[in-house]
N, C-alpha and C positions, 0 to 999 in steps of 0.2 A: 729268377728274381729271388733274393734273400730277404729275410725279415718280412715275409709275405703277410703274416697276420697283422703286423703293425701297419703295413701299407694299406691293407684292406680296411682297417679301422679308420685311418685318416681319410681315405677316399669316401667312405660311407658318411663320415661326419661333414665333409665338405658339401655333400649333396643334400643334407637335411635342410628342412625349411628354416629352422632356427639356427642362426649363424653364431659361432663363437670363434675367438682367436685360438688356433691350434698351437700348442707349445710343445716342442720336442726337446726334452731336457735329459742329458745323460753324459757319461764320461767321454773323453776324447777317443777317436778311432773306433766308434761303435756303429757307424753307418748313418748318422743323422743327415749329413749333406747328401749322401747318395740316395737316401730315401726321399728327400725333398726333390731332388732332380728327377727321380722316377715318377713322382707325383706330378711334377710340371709336365712331363712327357705324356702323362695319362689324361689329364683333364683337357676338355675341349676349349678352354679359355686361354687368352694370352697370359703369359707369366713374366714376372721380373724377379731376378735373384740378385741379392747384394750381401756382402759379408763385411762385418766390422773388424774381422781378424786380418787386417792389412797394416802395412807399416805406417801409412798416413793416419794421423789422429782423426777420430770421428766424433761428432757431437750431435746434438738434437737436430740441427739444421740438416745434417746428413740423412737422418731418418725422414724428415719432411720431404727432402728431395727424392728419395727412393719411393716414398709413398705416392708422390705426385706423378712419378714416372709410371707406376703401376696403374694409377687412375687413368692416365693418358692412354695407355695401351688398351684399357677397357673401352674408352670412348671411341677409339679408332677402328672398332670392328662392327660389322653389320650384325643384326639380330640382337639378342639380349646383351646388354652392356655389362659383361662380367670380366673379371681379371683376378689373377692370383699374385700375391706378393710374398716372397720368402726373404726374411732377414736372418742372417746367420751370425752367431756370436753376439747376440743382441745385448747380453749382460755387460759388455765392455764399454758401453756408452753411459756415462753418468746421467741419471734422471731419465733413462729411456722409457720407463713405464708411464710417466706422466705424459710424455709426448705421444706414445702409442695410444693411450686412453683418449686424449683430445682428438686425434685424427680418426680413431675408430668411431667415436661418438658423432663426429661430423658426418661420416659416411652413413651411419645408421639413420641419423636425423634426415639426411637428404636422399635416403633410399638408394644409395650407391651399392652395387654388389661387388665389393672388393673383398676377396677372401684372403686371410692372412695366416701365415705359418711363421712362427718364431723358433729359432734354434739356439740352444745354449749349452756349453760344455761344463758349466758350473751350476748344477741343479739347485744348490742351496741359495745362490745369489739370484737365480732366475725366480725361484719361489718367493724370495723376499720382495722382489720388485712387483710380482703379480699380486701378492696379498696386500701390498701397500696402496696400489692404485687401480688395479684392474678387476676388482671383485665383481663376480657375476658376468664377466665378459670373456672368460678363457676356459679352456680345458687342457690339462696337462696329459701328455702321453709319454710316460717314462721310456727312455731308450737305454737299455742295460747292456752290460757286457754280453757277448755272444754265448749262447748255450751250446752244449755238446751236440744236440741234434742239428744245429745250424752249421757248426764247424765240420760235422760229419758229411752233411749234404753238400756243402760248398767245396770242401777240400779233401774229402774222403778219409778224414782222420779217424783212427780207432780211439778207444776210451783212454788208453795209456798215454797216447800222444796229447790228448786234450788235458788230461790231469796235469801233465808237466808243463805244456806250453800255453795253456789257458785259452781265453776267448778273445784274442786280438786278431781280427781278420787281416789287418794290414801287415802283420808280422808273419803270416802263414808261409809265405814263400821263402822265408829266411831260416827256417828251422834246421836245415841241413848244414848251415854255417853257424855254429854255436856262438862264436865270438861276435859275429855281425848281428845275430839275433839279440844277444845280451845288450850290445851297444844301442840297438834300435829301441828296445824296451826302456833302457835306462835314460837315454837322452831324448828321444822323440816323444816318449809317452810320460814317464815318471817326472823327469825334470821340467818338461814343458807344462805339465799339469800343476805341479807344485809352484813353479815360479810365475806362471801366467794366469792360472785360474784360482790360486789361493793367495799367494803372497802379494801380488799386485792388486788384487781386487778386494782384499779384506785386511783390516788392521791386525797384524800379528807382531806382538812386541818381542817375541823370542823365536825368530825364524829357525835358528839352529835347533832349538828344542822341538819344534814341529817336525823338522826333517828327521831327527833322531827317533822321534815317536813313530813316524811312518816306518822307518827301517826296523824298529823293534817289533811293531805289529806284524810285519812280514816274517821276521825271524821266529816269532812266537805265535804265528797264526794257528788257531785251534786250541790255544791254551788260555786258562783263566789267570789273570794277573790283577792284583789290586793296584789302584793308582799310586799308592805309597810305594809298592814294590817297583812299579814302572819308574817312578822318580828316582829310586835307588839305582836302578839299572842305567838311567840316563845321567846320573851324577849331576843333577841340577837342583837348585834351591827353589824351584818354582812350586806352585801350590796345585792341589788336585783339581780345583775349579778350572784353572788355566789348561790343565792337561785334558780334562773332559771336553772343554771347548775346542781344543785343537783336534781331538779325535772326531768331534762332530764336523769340523771343517773338512777333514780328510774323508769322512763318510760322504759329505755333500759333494765332494769332487769325484766320488766313485772309486776311491783307492782302497781304503780299509774301513772297518767299522768295529764297534764294540758291542757285542750282544749282551743284554741285561739278563740277570737271573730271573727265572720264572718263580713267582712266589704267590700269585693270585692276588697280590696287593701292590698297587702302583707305587706307593711310597717305598716299599722295600725293594721293588725292582730298580728304582732310580738310585738307591743307595748301594746297590750291589757292585761287586768287582766285575769288570767287563770280561767277556770271553773275546779275545782279539781274533779278527777274521779278515784276511785279505779277500777282496771282492773279485779278484782274478788271480788264479794260481800262477800265472806268469810272473807276478810280482814276487812270489815266494822263491820261485826257481832262479830268478836273476840274482837274488842275494845269497842263495845257498852255496854257490861255488861248484855245484854238481852239474855235469852234463847229463843228458837224458838217460843213457844206459847206466851210468854210475848211480844215478838217483834210484833206479829200479832195484839196485843191489843193496840199498840201504833200507832195511825194513822199517826202522823207526821213522826216518825221514819220509819214506814213501807213504807210510800209514798216516802221517800228519798231512801230507799233500792230498791224499784221498779224502780225508775228513774235511779239509779246507775246500776241496772241489765240491763236495756235497753241500757244505754250508754256503758257499758262494752261489751255487745254483739256486738254493732256497732263498737266500737274501735278495738276489736279483729277481727271482721269479715272483716275489710278493710285492715288488715295487708297484705302487699305484693300485693295489688291491686291498681288500678288507681282511688282511691277514697280518700276523705278527710273528716274529721269530725270537726265541729265547734259548738259553741253556738251563740246566738245573743241576745242583749238587747239594749234598748233605753229608758232611763227614767225608768218608772215602767213597761214597756212592755218587754217581754222576749219570746224567742223560745228556748225550751230545747235543741234541737239538730238540726244542719244544716248539711246535708250530701250532698257532691258535687261529681260529676264525669264530668270532662270537664266543659262545661257551664251549665249543668243541676244541678238544686238545688232541694233537697227534704227537706222540713221543717217538723219537728217531735215534737209533743207536747205529754207529758206523763201525764196521770191522773189515780191515783190509786183508787179513789172513784167512786161510781156509779152515783153520781150527774151529771146532764147535765152541762158541763162546757161552759163558755164563753171563747173565744180565741182572745182577743183583740191584743195580741202580734203577733199571727199568721197573723191576718188581716193587721196589720201595716207593718209587714215584707213583706207580699205579695205585698203591695202597693209600697214598696221601691225597691224590687228586682223581677226579672222574675222567678217565682217559677214553677218548673216542676210538683211537687206533694206536697200536704199538707196532713199530716197524723196525726190522733189522735189515740194514743195507750192507751187502758184502757177506763174506763167509758163506754160510748155507742159507742166507736170507735172500732178499731181492738183489739180483745182480746189479752191480754198480752201474754198468752200462745202461740197463733198463731204467733204473731210478733217475739217472741224469737226463733221460729223454722225456720224463713225465712232469708236467707242470704241477706246482704245489697244490693248486685247488682241487686236483683229482682226488687227493686223500681225504677230502671232506664229503665226497659223494656217497 
């Protein structure tokens, strides 16, 4: 069983006295449906699964029908009248949260023990629906891209394989056929996510600009670019506010993000140029034009891929936790990643070469801010393979 820790968390919450709607939100192809089916097999109550990600249009009546089917299964068993309902791709139904709220409140008022798990591949849209209608009734469990330790355990991958091919378990069997792997990532994952989870579900006035921004974020992953420079690269007359919004949508879909600069002041953080970061290195490799062995022979590209793998692991690892991720620079000095939890600051520098590095950026940053820990990853520091296996919260212990 993979994603064991998430599985155990959900099971534990289902058995607690206080009931909440469990919401599994995360990018496509990260194991949400598989997790839900494993949970259905584990619990002793009858279960009902339904998905809104089907050709036929779904509406609020569809939710009511599935809900009643789950209630009926609970009534038809001897002993405690309990049942589990799993609704997949829930965000695709307009007004879903109001309907779920009404039905959930009916069950609570009548003391019905219907446990509910909602799945969504567009976390930003799921979050919006939850906060609008279901305040106090739900718990979000972020489902992120797969980490190195999971790909290693499931498929026996070494760290170089993970750095290039990323954390998509559904594509793992295709890596020996590069063209087929590229087509799968490009069409089944990237195109499906952008067209079905972003463009169809959210108003986007310039879809071509959003697509080009995504490609640019993959090509420049690990680099700091101002929104003005990004607009110049995109050759578009749009404004920086639109660009920032589109980057937020791509982040919400689990594709790419823009890390803010750490400055100790929220206003300055929001105004800073973002450090672009792909949330799965497969997205970078697809646009690179390199095959695996070719990429390893390109030191500049491979170094950027290593840094992006570290950044993606941190960005995914802090989802749903009380931690934040930044970068820092001043003049020619830079710190690759700044991880914070409360007032504690962990500065992280990534080096893919074996040469002993100088870290003037780290030294300058430590003179300006009170740093909890300074970490060098790669080179003669923490081995990249070990760092990728360690959850971010470990560095604050």
